[in-house]
Steps between C-alpha positions, in 0.01 A plus 500: 500500500204709607166379620429137399246242566167353406161663448208265421266795496656606175496175289334673212836669450728203577406138577612321813757281330662804334512694832656197681765442232602869498487520879758231516721663246477819698599324815810373311586855399488597875740214570727584222530861607478437876193723533213504752147461373180691527220243459150546363246232589120531426255217526736217405346220710838399645703494173699804618605356840577165326724651240674731747568196735619278217732765375606674825864456425475727196475833695650648808205675656177667398187699589151358422350818383141608588431179701132410543536122564414275793671445827635163376636667176668771709660258746631293208656799318650633824632154565677521161673817629288742297366841608125583480396822347175654626307786354124600492414196301609280791295682758145469340357194684490375858707190384757745349532690817540175700780380260681847519501477881695173475788617272819520686613868506848405360310344199254793439532774242235777465409607156288768336432345165326820405274556318381133506427432866 
């Protein structure tokens, strides 16, 4: 399916309701083709976690790419069986570093995401 998700920093290109509608359609494609998912989540105010939680049965597993969220968000995502991807973007603040320290090693993927981070 490729990288899918929500990005509320880019609403000038695509409004939230449209992003959410297509995100759900892409999750259904993952289910239809039995594919794992690479997730994109930027500044969604909890919408991403809620939609993933409500539709968890639609995908087998996934990586939350370029994670920069809070400890609570990370714990919720790991609790849903997801893997957390960390790159330079997730190492910029003291809060980020504290979150990274708490990611279980069996749920951690190191990314480059060059040239962005």
